[in-house]
NUVOLUM-99616 format. One record per residue: x, y, z of N, C-alpha, C in turn; residue number from 1. Coordinates in steps of 0.001 Angstrom, whole numbers, padded with zeros to 6 digits. Layout:
# NUVOLUM-99616
<node <X, Y, Z>, <X, Y, Z>, <X, Y, Z>, NUM> ...
***
This chain:
# NUVOLUM-99616
<node <015515, -070534, -041602>, <016827, -070744, -041124>, <017121, -069225, -041480>, 1> <node <017689, -068921, -041909>, <017915, -067881, -043044>, <017569, -066641, -042226>, 2> <node <016584, -066365, -041446>, <015885, -065157, -041355>, <016516, -065338, -039774>, 3> <node <017229, -066229, -038939>, <017613, -065998, -037563>, <018996, -065193, -038004>, 4> <node <018993, -063828, -036430>, <019743, -062887, -036504>, <020700, -063530, -035681>, 5> <node <021724, -063361, -035718>, <023265, -064097, -035181>, <024005, -062946, -034507>, 6> <node <023073, -061203, -034641>, <024014, -059821, -033943>, <024142, -060106, -032420>, 7> <node <023137, -060543, -032095>, <023583, -059909, -030318>, <024762, -061256, -030155>, 8> <node <024608, -062294, -030681>, <025686, -063327, -030167>, <027020, -062720, -030517>, 9> <node <026772, -061819, -031800>, <028278, -061741, -032815>, <028744, -060202, -031512>, 10> <node <027824, -059901, -030963>, <028571, -058664, -030172>, <028872, -059141, -028909>, 11> <node <028378, -060194, -028610>, <029216, -061067, -027404>, <030962, -060924, -027854>, 12> <node <030798, -061946, -028739>, <031766, -062918, -029402>, <033716, -061227, -029218>, 13> <node <032132, -060448, -030411>, <033328, -058833, -031095>, <033878, -058190, -029497>, 14> <node <033324, -058472, -028176>, <034256, -058129, -027459>, <035400, -059038, -026626>, 15> <node <035797, -059781, -027535>, <037014, -060382, -027450>, <036817, -062096, -026272>, 16> <node <035765, -061972, -026205>, <035557, -063080, -024635>, <035431, -064422, -026080>, 17> <node <035132, -065867, -025500>, <035919, -066551, -025858>, <034158, -067143, -025342>, 18> <node <033498, -067071, -026446>, <031746, -067744, -026031>, <031443, -068483, -026346>, 19> <node <030364, -069860, -025925>, <030396, -071156, -026588>, <028811, -071731, -026621>, 20> <node <028748, -072107, -027773>, <027198, -071851, -028252>, <027169, -073083, -028543>, 21> <node <025635, -073757, -028311>, <025333, -075157, -028535>, <024582, -075076, -029032>, 22> <node <024274, -076002, -030598>, <023380, -076054, -031430>, <022279, -077478, -031296>, 23> <node <021851, -078032, -030433>, <021201, -078877, -030271>, <019794, -078913, -031072>, 24> <node <018879, -080333, -031427>, <018414, -080872, -032157>, <018126, -082200, -032268>, 25> <node <017552, -082400, -032450>, <016878, -083898, -032891>, <017188, -084362, -034087>, 26> <node <017504, -086320, -034261>, <017997, -086112, -035610>, <017815, -086021, -036692>, 27> <node <018205, -084986, -037573>, <017910, -084370, -039322>, <017324, -083345, -039119>, 28> <node <017298, -082866, -037681>, <016391, -081451, -037880>, <016480, -080030, -038030>, 29> <node <018361, -079751, -039309>, <018670, -078879, -039718>, <019728, -078525, -039000>, 30> <node <020739, -079298, -038191>, <021561, -078594, -036961>, <023237, -078048, -037814>, 31> <node <022976, -079178, -039218>, <024840, -079232, -040157>, <024470, -077884, -040732>, 32> <node <022832, -077960, -041668>, <023259, -076338, -042396>, <022595, -075540, -041962>, 33> <node <022930, -075111, -040514>, <022929, -073957, -039684>, <024594, -074114, -039038>, 34> <node <024577, -074940, -039471>, <026482, -074619, -038710>, <026755, -073739, -040161>, 35> <node <026307, -074462, -041266>, <027323, -073961, -042607>, <026562, -072827, -042482>, 36> <node <025863, -072287, -042448>, <025212, -070585, -042575>, <025895, -069962, -041665>, 37> <node <026516, -070757, -040307>, <026686, -069449, -039135>, <028345, -069687, -039858>, 38> <node <028459, -070761, -040261>, <030167, -070494, -040365>, <030570, -069733, -041343>, 39> <node <029172, -068797, -042378>, <030114, -068277, -043307>, <029653, -067136, -042929>, 40> <node <028470, -066594, -042082>, <028687, -065283, -041363>, <029794, -064997, -040312>, 41> <node <029999, -065661, -039703>, <031256, -065908, -038758>, <033100, -065487, -039475>, 42> <node <032629, -065561, -040896>, <033948, -065827, -041676>, <033541, -064509, -042360>, 43> <node <032882, -064363, -042752>, <032147, -063173, -043140>, <032673, -061505, -042555>, 44> <node <031898, -061682, -041019>, <032694, -061163, -039690>, <034015, -061047, -039618>, 45> <node <034834, -061890, -039721>, <036329, -062167, -039690>, <036940, -062888, -038423>, 46> <node <035725, -063153, -037311>, <035168, -063411, -036339>, <035722, -065172, -035631>, 47> <node <036983, -065027, -034994>, <037318, -067165, -035353>, <036416, -067745, -034315>, 48> <node <036527, -068720, -035161>, <035517, -069866, -034276>, <036060, -071131, -034394>, 49> <node <036046, -072322, -033757>, <035944, -073184, -034218>, <034143, -074236, -033851>, 50> <node <034318, -075718, -034640>, <032892, -076016, -034393>, <033402, -077648, -033619>, 51> <node <032835, -078277, -033451>, <032721, -079250, -032913>, <030986, -080238, -033032>, 52> <node <031378, -081538, -033435>, <030210, -082298, -034172>, <030705, -083333, -033046>, 53> <node <029575, -083321, -031957>, <028966, -083988, -030735>, <029367, -085692, -031187>, 54> <node <029774, -085763, -032706>, <029199, -087743, -033363>, <030410, -087674, -033283>, 55> <node <031189, -087069, -033858>, <032716, -087760, -033906>, <033663, -087846, -032534>, 56> <node <032594, -087433, -031113>, <033023, -088409, -030167>, <032599, -088892, -029699>, 57> <node <031436, -090301, -030965>, <031272, -090972, -029547>, <032035, -092761, -029725>, 58> <node <031678, -093310, -028953>, <032347, -094699, -028494>, <032268, -095694, -029427>, 59> <node <033156, -096872, -029730>, <033413, -097692, -030227>, <031904, -098865, -029994>, 60> <node <032216, -099243, -031363>, <030247, -100024, -030914>, <030221, -101045, -030333>, 61> <node <031230, -101780, -029737>, <031065, -102769, -028529>, <030825, -102143, -027529>, 62> <node <030930, -100566, -027307>, <030425, -100068, -026001>, <028675, -099105, -026734>, 63> <node <028406, -099671, -027737>, <026755, -099084, -027389>, <025728, -099749, -028290>, 64> <node <026300, -101137, -028512>, <025417, -102131, -029158>, <025304, -102802, -028435>, 65> <node <024607, -103603, -028044>, <024484, -105312, -027790>, <025105, -105508, -026089>, 66> <node <024257, -104356, -025705>, <025552, -104513, -024243>, <024218, -104951, -023474>, 67> <node <023128, -105514, -023488>, <022182, -106000, -022197>, <021206, -104788, -022113>, 68> <node <021632, -103343, -022391>, <020520, -102360, -021781>, <019416, -102722, -023271>, 69> <node <018749, -101599, -023186>, <017732, -101640, -024033>, <018163, -100256, -024944>, 70> <node <017774, -100912, -026511>, <018539, -099728, -027134>, <018550, -098280, -027213>, 71> <node <017285, -097687, -026377>, <017132, -097212, -026480>, <017946, -096250, -025523>, 72> <node <018438, -096444, -024458>, <019507, -096118, -023666>, <021151, -096805, -023820>, 73> <node <020791, -097445, -025016>, <022088, -097242, -025358>, <022632, -096188, -026069>, 74> <node <021573, -095555, -026581>, <022014, -094485, -028097>, <021837, -092961, -026773>, 75> <node <021054, -093525, -025742>, <021148, -092361, -025178>, <022005, -091924, -024722>, 76> <node <022619, -092934, -023594>, <023648, -092796, -022112>, <024861, -093717, -022825>, 77> <node <024975, -094024, -023680>, <026167, -094653, -024177>, <027203, -094766, -025189>, 78> <node <026046, -093780, -026279>, <027018, -093426, -027352>, <027931, -092004, -027188>, 79> <node <028040, -091909, -026437>, <029196, -091145, -025524>, <029816, -091932, -024226>, 80> <node <030996, -091429, -024256>, <031984, -091033, -022712>, <031577, -089908, -022118>, 81> <node <030168, -089704, -021439>, <029133, -088665, -021279>, <030700, -087934, -020405>, 82> <node <031166, -088941, -018945>, <030922, -087902, -018231>, <033114, -087587, -018922>, 83> <node <033202, -088624, -019242>, <034837, -088317, -020045>, <035209, -087101, -021030>, 84> <node <033643, -086745, -021938>, <033490, -085446, -022396>, <034107, -084489, -021467>, 85> <node <032922, -084583, -020509>, <032771, -083292, -019717>, <033875, -082556, -018863>, 86> <node <034411, -083483, -018381>, <035843, -083615, -017805>, <037208, -083252, -019044>, 87> <node <037378, -083836, -020332>, <037885, -083373, -021283>, <038003, -082213, -022310>, 88> <node <036761, -082126, -022613>, <036000, -081443, -023393>, <035624, -080417, -022675>, 89> <node <034369, -080252, -022449>, <033862, -079264, -022062>, <033673, -078548, -020951>, 90> <node <034771, -079396, -019133>, <035220, -078002, -018531>, <036322, -077305, -019194>, 91> <node <037715, -077310, -020179>, <038107, -077603, -020309>, <038452, -075775, -021402>, 92> <node <036704, -076131, -022440>, <036860, -074986, -023137>, <036677, -073390, -023406>, 93> <node <036516, -073330, -021805>, <037216, -072017, -021656>, <038084, -070914, -021115>, 94> <node <038796, -072287, -020883>, <040440, -072029, -020178>, <041639, -072110, -021072>, 95> <node <041214, -073105, -021761>, <042109, -073712, -022359>, <042852, -073412, -023519>, 96> <node <043921, -073623, -023992>, <044590, -073203, -025254>, <044039, -074090, -026167>, 97> <node <044033, -075426, -026081>, <044277, -076873, -026706>, <043200, -078002, -025714>, 98> <node <042823, -078945, -026272>, <042106, -079255, -025976>, <042541, -080957, -026782>, 99> <node <042790, -082401, -026461>, <042453, -083681, -026741>, <042049, -084381, -026461>, 100> <node <041230, -084841, -027584>, <039975, -085218, -028276>, <040080, -086624, -028805>, 101> <node <039528, -088089, -028469>, <039102, -088935, -029435>, <038049, -088721, -030562>, 102> <node <038557, -088984, -031834>, <037847, -088451, -032790>, <037162, -090118, -033650>, 103> <node <035985, -090919, -033748>, <035657, -091684, -033716>, <035712, -091634, -035721>, 104> <node <036456, -092544, -035781>, <036398, -092934, -037458>, <035363, -095244, -037536>, 105> <node <033999, -094385, -038720>, <032799, -095615, -038615>, <033377, -096416, -039532>, 106> <node <034297, -096194, -040316>, <034963, -097246, -041226>, <035681, -097919, -040669>, 107> <node <036680, -097955, -039540>, <037550, -098655, -038622>, <037053, -099014, -037510>, 108> <node <036113, -098421, -036874>, <035626, -098866, -035471>, <036684, -098276, -034339>, 109> <node <037061, -097604, -034926>, <038457, -097067, -033970>, <038203, -095443, -033434>, 110> <node <038627, -094749, -032677>, <039483, -094132, -032003>, <040901, -093282, -031981>, 111> <node <041246, -092425, -032404>, <042233, -091346, -032503>, <041795, -089620, -032099>, 112> <node <043175, -089918, -031189>, <043521, -088410, -030452>, <043718, -087657, -031293>, 113> <node <042850, -086741, -031328>, <043518, -085180, -032063>, <043893, -084332, -030628>, 114> <node <044663, -082941, -031244>, <044855, -082071, -030133>, <044162, -081163, -031833>, 115> <node <043212, -080291, -030455>, <042879, -078862, -031709>, <042938, -077512, -030264>, 116> <node <043222, -076775, -031323>, <043618, -075369, -030886>, <042851, -074709, -030566>, 117> <node <042292, -073511, -029602>, <041236, -073395, -029322>, <041578, -071646, -029572>, 118> <node <040349, -071063, -030206>, <040965, -069057, -030245>, <040759, -068807, -028626>, 119> <node <041134, -067450, -029160>, <041868, -066800, -027705>, <040384, -066485, -027616>, 120> <node <040010, -065545, -028689>, <038512, -065043, -028410>, <037766, -065760, -029588>, 121> <node <036722, -065023, -030065>, <035606, -066041, -030480>, <034899, -066622, -030198>, 122> <node <033889, -068230, -030722>, <032977, -068618, -031056>, <033629, -069828, -030985>, 123> <node <032967, -070807, -030453>, <033040, -072204, -030198>, <031527, -073117, -030326>, 124> <node <031299, -073415, -031158>, <029763, -073987, -031620>, <030386, -075569, -031222>, 125> <node <029090, -075481, -030323>, <028732, -077081, -030630>, <027430, -077807, -031489>, 126> <node <028059, -078348, -031752>, <027082, -079010, -032998>, <026144, -080573, -032136>, 127> <node <024713, -081017, -032345>, <024594, -082489, -031831>, <023439, -082627, -031090>, 128> <node <022925, -084344, -030827>, <021873, -084503, -030438>, <022220, -084374, -028904>, 129> <node <021334, -083828, -028486>, <021257, -084305, -026256>, <021748, -083566, -025758>, 130> <node <022501, -082137, -026096>, <023477, -081474, -025928>, <022799, -081036, -024646>, 131> <node <021548, -080856, -024436>, <021396, -080086, -022897>, <021031, -081570, -022015>, 132> <node <021600, -082031, -022141>, <021034, -083106, -021251>, <022434, -083392, -019959>, 133> <node <021944, -083296, -018716>, <022394, -082675, -017220>, <023831, -081948, -017127>, 134> <node <024748, -083338, -017625>, <026397, -082748, -017544>, <026658, -081912, -018615>, 135> <node <026375, -081985, -019291>, <026735, -080660, -020557>, <026506, -079597, -020381>, 136> <node <025049, -079288, -019923>, <023843, -077503, -020267>, <024758, -076973, -019929>, 137> <node <025188, -076593, -018216>, <025610, -075445, -018044>, <027153, -075072, -018652>, 138> <node <027569, -076267, -019352>, <028639, -074823, -020230>, <028316, -074429, -020906>, 139> <node <027652, -074102, -021422>, <027013, -073281, -022604>, <026397, -071492, -022456>, 140> <node <026703, -070494, -022922>, <026781, -068971, -023200>, <025266, -069017, -023835>, 141> <node <024832, -069995, -024605>, <023647, -069745, -025305>, <023801, -071279, -025751>, 142> <node <022133, -071186, -026533>, <021888, -072651, -026525>, <020803, -072345, -027398>, 143> <node <020890, -073038, -029304>, <019885, -073088, -029800>, <019475, -074046, -030087>, 144> <node <017928, -074242, -029619>, <017048, -075750, -030166>, <016302, -075843, -031704>, 145> <node <016763, -076608, -032493>, <015705, -076689, -033791>, <015255, -077735, -033451>, 146> <node <013922, -077532, -033468>, <012785, -077922, -033763>, <011692, -078175, -034587>, 147> <node <011763, -080058, -034815>, <011073, -080215, -036196>, <010722, -081680, -035558>, 148> <node <009337, -081657, -036717>, <008440, -082882, -036292>, <009080, -084189, -037017>, 149> <node <008348, -085024, -036398>, <009476, -086590, -036784>, <009292, -086740, -037914>, 150> <node <007960, -086893, -038162>, <008182, -087072, -039930>, <008400, -086436, -041044>, 151> <node <008728, -084963, -040893>, <009531, -084762, -041770>, <010674, -084504, -041193>, 152> <node <011701, -085439, -039994>, <013272, -085494, -039826>, <013091, -086965, -040907>, 153> <node <012244, -087724, -040647>, <012204, -089165, -041197>, <012372, -088963, -042749>, 154> <node <011427, -088103, -043663>, <011886, -088381, -044712>, <012649, -087528, -045260>, 155> <node <013670, -086525, -044973>, <015187, -086330, -045173>, <016179, -087690, -044926>, 156> <node <015650, -088646, -044241>, <016234, -090106, -043744>, <017004, -090175, -044975>, 157> <node <018248, -091081, -045773>, <018084, -091331, -047069>, <017348, -092319, -046649>, 158> <node <016950, -093424, -047653>, <016298, -094461, -048462>, <016679, -095937, -047876>, 159> <node <017529, -096269, -047412>, <018503, -097218, -047095>, <017660, -097171, -045339>, 160> <node <018148, -096044, -044602>, <017623, -095849, -043213>, <015848, -096427, -043509>, 161> <node <015491, -095753, -043555>, <014287, -096285, -043838>, <013750, -097043, -043964>, 162> <node <014183, -098138, -044100>, <013869, -099477, -044324>, <014312, -100266, -043229>, 163> <node <014603, -099420, -042065>, <014963, -100555, -040917>, <014228, -099949, -039382>, 164> <node <012862, -099662, -039771>, <012247, -098870, -039500>, <011428, -099403, -037443>, 165> <node <012010, -100475, -037427>, <012217, -100815, -035805>, <014102, -099929, -035283>, 166> <node <014662, -099813, -035526>, <015569, -099538, -035328>, <014924, -098099, -034800>, 167> <node <014403, -096957, -035567>, <013979, -095685, -034865>, <013644, -095812, -034497>, 168> <node <012333, -097122, -033463>, <011117, -096858, -032797>, <011688, -097314, -031553>, 169> <node <012100, -098427, -031633>, <013096, -098602, -030539>, <014654, -097991, -030171>, 170> <node <015523, -097101, -030559>, <017248, -097232, -030245>, <016433, -094779, -030693>, 171> <node <016528, -094389, -031493>, <016199, -093275, -032263>, <015293, -092664, -031297>, 172> <node <014034, -093803, -031769>, <012790, -092193, -031678>, <012290, -092494, -029609>, 173> <node <012524, -093398, -029147>, <012197, -093558, -028185>, <012970, -092784, -026689>, 174> <node <014564, -092564, -027253>, <015817, -092193, -026782>, <015575, -090466, -027285>, 175> <node <015167, -089755, -028077>, <014723, -088736, -028317>, <013164, -088315, -027565>, 176> <node <012548, -089254, -027120>, <011377, -089157, -026762>, <011766, -088539, -024858>, 177> <node <012183, -089431, -024370>, <013498, -089668, -023544>, <013708, -088126, -022717>, 178> <node <014729, -087953, -024159>, <015398, -086584, -024216>, <014307, -085497, -023381>, 179> <node <013491, -085590, -024981>, <012771, -084366, -024655>, <011690, -083652, -023033>, 180> <node <011005, -085563, -022853>, <010171, -085434, -021413>, <011057, -085267, -020507>, 181> <node <012177, -085458, -020274>, <012862, -085285, -018703>, <014297, -084176, -018923>, 182> <node <014497, -083670, -019985>, <015049, -082260, -019898>, <015027, -081292, -020755>, 183> <node <013540, -081283, -020895>, <012625, -080097, -021602>, <013556, -079295, -022383>, 184> <node <014517, -079431, -023711>, <015306, -078810, -024208>, <014132, -077307, -025031>, 185> <node <013278, -077492, -025218>, <012355, -076699, -025981>, <012567, -075170, -025030>, 186> <node <011892, -076179, -023909>, <011296, -074618, -022289>, <013300, -073940, -022116>, 187> <node <014428, -075318, -022024>, <015107, -074737, -021721>, <016288, -073837, -022332>, 188> <node <015996, -073970, -024467>, <017280, -073607, -024419>, <017270, -071647, -025073>, 189> <node <017693, -071377, -025324>, <017414, -069608, -025454>, <016725, -068800, -026477>, 190> <node <017186, -069988, -027492>, <016497, -069937, -029138>, <015140, -071146, -029299>, 191> <node <014609, -071170, -029917>, <014298, -072387, -030559>, <013891, -072241, -032074>, 192> <node <014469, -072404, -032882>, <014409, -072044, -034864>, <012987, -073436, -034828>, 193> <node <011754, -073313, -035705>, <011593, -074167, -035968>, <011719, -074871, -037506>, 194> <node <011956, -075671, -037755>, <012202, -076137, -039358>, <012061, -077144, -039993>, 195> 
***
């Protein structure tokens, strides 16, 4: 990942326009690491930026667990308020000065609405899984997809998480397979980075 060249992206951003970058990839593919490296580069280049982690905006547990749907469906379709994020987040990113977003607190299972100021120019980075779903994919100027084999990603999980293999099989991996086979993120990304 360290060898990836952001020069073309920086040239667009330095022109004074606001640009939206999606860093897409499956769980434990290295998205957070890449965002950290990118943040350091943006600071060095004096480029204004704001980073959003899509997992900060999931819904309460009761809306995504034990709903009567299959677990993979809950993870892909119910983990986020997909249409609400489209309307209150994605549609406002280019032209608004600020947005109001619900942030999820895992400890309390509550949502806290916060106002986020957006840069006048610069870069807005959105990091997370399933970013190329049909409701969101047309809002990005550039999409990077991090491609990483499942066994390598699973090795990066905590030892405690690895003990619940059934959850990975029924919830996460089935949803990931659905995403890869339905939305073809490898083919549709502007850049694919093998991690």
